[in-house]
C-alpha positions in Angstrom: 8.2 3.8 -19.0 8.8 0.7 -17.1 12.3 0.2 -19.2 13.0 3.7 -17.4 11.8 2.4 -13.9 14.1 -0.5 -14.2 17.0 1.5 -15.4 16.5 3.8 -12.1 16.4 0.7 -10.0 19.8 -0.7 -11.5 21.3 2.8 -10.7 20.1 2.7 -7.1 21.6 -0.6 -6.8 24.9 1.0 -8.1 25.2 4.1 -6.7 24.1 2.9 -2.9 25.5 -0.5 -3.2 22.5 -2.4 -2.5 20.1 -5.1 -3.9 17.0 -4.7 -4.7 14.7 -7.7 -4.2 11.4 -6.1 -5.1 9.9 -3.3 -7.0 6.0 -2.8 -7.2 3.3 0.2 -8.1 1.4 1.5 -5.5 -1.7 3.9 -5.5 -3.9 4.7 -8.1 -2.3 2.6 -11.0 -2.4 -0.4 -8.8 -5.4 0.5 -7.4 -6.6 0.2 -11.3 -8.0 3.6 -12.2 -4.9 6.0 -13.2 -5.5 9.1 -15.0 -3.9 11.0 -17.5 -0.9 12.2 -15.8 -1.1 10.1 -12.8 2.5 10.0 -10.8 4.5 6.1 -11.1 4.5 5.6 -7.6 7.3 2.6 -7.3 7.8 1.2 -4.1 11.3 -1.1 -3.3 12.5 -3.3 -0.9 16.6 -3.6 -0.6 19.3 -4.9 1.1 22.8 -4.2 2.1 26.2 -5.6 2.4 26.6 -7.2 5.4 29.4 -4.8 6.9 26.4 -2.3 6.8 24.4 -4.1 9.2 27.9 -4.8 11.7 27.4 -1.4 13.0 26.8 0.2 16.7 25.2 3.1 15.2 21.2 2.8 13.7 21.6 3.8 9.6 19.1 5.6 7.7 16.6 2.6 6.6 14.8 4.3 3.5 15.7 5.6 0.3 13.9 8.1 -1.4 14.2 9.0 -5.5 14.3 11.7 -6.3 12.5 13.6 -3.3 15.4 12.9 -0.6 18.5 11.0 -2.6 20.0 11.8 -5.9 21.1 9.9 -8.6 23.7 11.0 -11.3 21.0 9.8 -14.2 18.0 12.2 -14.5 14.7 10.5 -13.5 11.5 11.3 -15.2 8.9 14.0 -13.5 6.2 11.1 -13.3 8.3 8.6 -11.3 8.4 8.8 -7.5 10.4 5.8 -5.9 10.8 5.0 -2.1 12.2 2.1 -0.6 12.6 0.4 2.8 15.5 -1.5 3.9 14.7 -5.3 4.4 15.3 -5.4 8.2 12.9 -2.1 8.3 10.1 -4.2 6.0 10.5 -7.3 8.4 9.7 -5.3 11.5 6.4 -3.4 9.6 5.4 -6.9 8.3 5.8 -8.4 11.8 3.4 -5.7 12.7 1.3 -6.4 10.0 1.8 -2.9 8.3 -1.0 -2.5 5.9 1.2 -0.2 3.2 3.9 -2.9 3.3 1.0 -5.9 2.6 -0.5 -3.6 -0.1 3.0 -3.5 -1.9 3.0 -7.5 -1.4 -0.3 -7.6 -2.7 0.1 -5.2 -5.8 -0.7 -6.2 -9.5 1.8 -4.4 -10.9 5.2 -5.9 -10.3 8.3 -4.1 -12.0 11.0 -6.1 -10.5 11.3 -9.5 -8.0 14.7 -11.0 -8.0 16.2 -13.7 -5.0 13.8 -15.9 -2.9 13.0 -13.5 0.0 9.8 -11.9 -1.4 8.4 -15.5 -1.8 9.3 -16.3 1.9 7.9 -13.2 3.5 4.7 -14.0 1.4 4.4 -17.2 2.3 4.4 -16.3 6.1 1.8 -13.8 5.7 -0.7 -16.0 7.5 1.6 -16.3 10.6 1.3 -12.4 10.7 -1.7 -11.1 9.6 -3.3 -9.2 12.3 -7.3 -8.6 11.1 -7.7 -6.2 14.4 -4.4 -3.7 13.4 -5.6 -3.5 9.6 -8.8 -2.7 10.2 -7.9 0.0 12.8 -5.5 1.5 10.1 -8.4 1.6 7.6 -10.9 2.8 9.8 -8.6 5.4 10.8 -7.9 6.7 7.4 -11.3 6.7 6.3 -12.8 8.5 9.2 -9.6 11.1 8.9 -10.4 11.4 5.0 -14.1 11.7 5.9 -13.4 14.5 8.2 -11.3 16.4 5.7 -13.0 15.7 2.4 -16.8 15.0 2.4 -18.6 16.9 5.5 -19.3 19.6 3.0 -22.1 20.3 0.4 -19.7 20.0 -2.9 -16.7 17.5 -2.7 -14.0 16.4 -5.8 -14.9 13.4 -7.1 -11.0 11.8 -6.3 -12.1 12.3 -2.4 -14.7 9.4 -3.0 -12.0 7.1 -3.7 -9.8 8.3 -0.4 -12.9 7.4 2.1 -14.0 4.5 0.0 -10.7 2.5 -0.6 -9.9 2.0 2.9 -13.4 1.7 4.3 -14.0 -1.4 1.7 -10.7 -2.6 2.7 -11.5 -3.0 6.4 -15.1 -4.4 4.9 -13.4 -6.6 2.9 -11.6 -7.9 6.0 -14.3 -8.4 8.1 -16.1 -10.4 5.7 -13.0 -13.0 4.5 -11.1 -12.3 7.3 -7.9 -12.2 5.1 -5.7 -8.9 3.8 -7.7 -6.9 0.7 -6.9 -7.1 -3.0 -5.4 -3.8 -3.8 -7.7 -3.6 -6.7 -10.6 -0.8 -6.3 -13.1 -2.2 -8.3 -12.7 -6.2 -6.9 -13.1 -4.2 -3.8 -16.3 -2.8 -5.1 -17.8 -5.7 -7.1 -17.5 -7.8 -3.6 -18.2 -5.5 -0.9 -20.4 -2.7 -2.2 -24.2 -3.7 -3.0 -25.9 -2.7 -6.0 -28.2 0.8 -5.4 -27.3 4.6 -5.0 -24.2 4.5 -3.7 -22.8 1.9 -6.0 -24.0 3.9 -8.9 -22.2 6.9 -7.3 -19.3 5.2 -6.8 -19.1 3.4 -10.7 -19.8 7.0 -11.6 -16.7 8.4 -9.7 -14.6 5.7 -11.2 -15.4 6.6 -15.0 -14.8 10.2 -14.1 -11.2 9.6 -13.0 -10.3 7.3 -15.4 -11.1 10.2 -17.9 -9.2 12.4 -15.5 -12.2 14.6 -14.0 -11.0 13.4 -10.9 -10.7 17.3 -9.6 -14.5 18.4 -10.5 -16.7 19.4 -7.6 -19.7 17.8 -7.6 -22.9 18.3 -5.2 -22.4 16.0 -2.3 -25.8 13.1 -2.6 -27.7 13.3 0.2 -27.4 9.8 1.2 -23.7 9.8 1.4 -23.0 10.9 4.9 -25.3 8.7 6.7 -23.8 5.6 4.7 -20.5 6.3 5.4 -21.0 7.3 9.5 -23.4 4.0 9.6 -20.4 1.7 7.9 -17.6 3.4 10.4 -19.6 3.4 13.2 -20.7 -0.7 12.6 -16.5 -1.2 11.8 -16.0 0.9 14.9 -17.6 -1.5 17.1 -16.6 -4.7 15.4 -12.8 -4.0 15.9 -13.6 -3.4 19.4 -15.1 -6.9 19.8 -12.3 -8.7 17.9 -9.7 -11.2 19.5 -6.8 -12.6 17.6 -3.8 -14.3 19.4 -0.9 -15.2 16.9 2.3 -16.4 17.8 5.4 -14.3 18.0 7.0 -14.5 14.5 10.3 -12.8 15.2 12.6 -15.9 14.9 11.1 -16.8 11.3 12.0 -13.2 10.2 15.4 -13.2 11.5 15.9 -16.6 9.7 14.5 -14.6 6.4 16.8 -11.9 6.6 20.0 -14.3 7.5 19.2 -16.3 4.4 18.5 -13.2 2.0 22.2 -12.0 3.0 23.8 -14.9 2.5 21.7 -15.7 -0.8 22.3 -12.4 -2.2 25.8 -11.1 -1.1 27.8 -14.6 -0.8 
């Protein structure tokens, strides 16, 4: 599949007249527990030619293949590609956007060219906001909890939709840094041994075996545990303050240098 992914990325460059700077895996494969038939969720960052940026009109700054953007070559049904134009990515990076940071921390990298990504990663300590990241993950965990777990039976895969953001938020609380993408690393570091840990370890095995859509009875201890953890994080983040300098000019410099490096 990697060869096919690289072929599709190359074709995107040709047909849309862009250069791809970085492409990685996002989703269950990068989390470390894909099931049989899991999609390949490829995420990438790209840059246009100089004249594309010299316009009075704002232009579309995403590419979604094959969902909204078509290629002259066929794309595997399991392949989903979503790319952000560099200035869009830099603006989101400035906000400490967790999905973008997850891309940059992915442990499955398909393609990396030029120096832009290395420069961006080197600036993470300047932009990382524990407040915005915890808010993001806590909102995700709470929303998924309301939608999925507050019932008598639950699909096994729903545990990951709640525990992954919950443990990511707790990692930030503990280490004051962006969490690893690997779910098993989060579990081993953050979730103590006990009944909840046994439930999640069993769920991981079932997910890998392809049984993640099975319904399982909801353990009585699950909801009180989750509600207590989310309440704790909510209190913690409201008391957390972080002052950071504006990184805009540093990011402007990355963009200008990349434009020159790639096209000149």
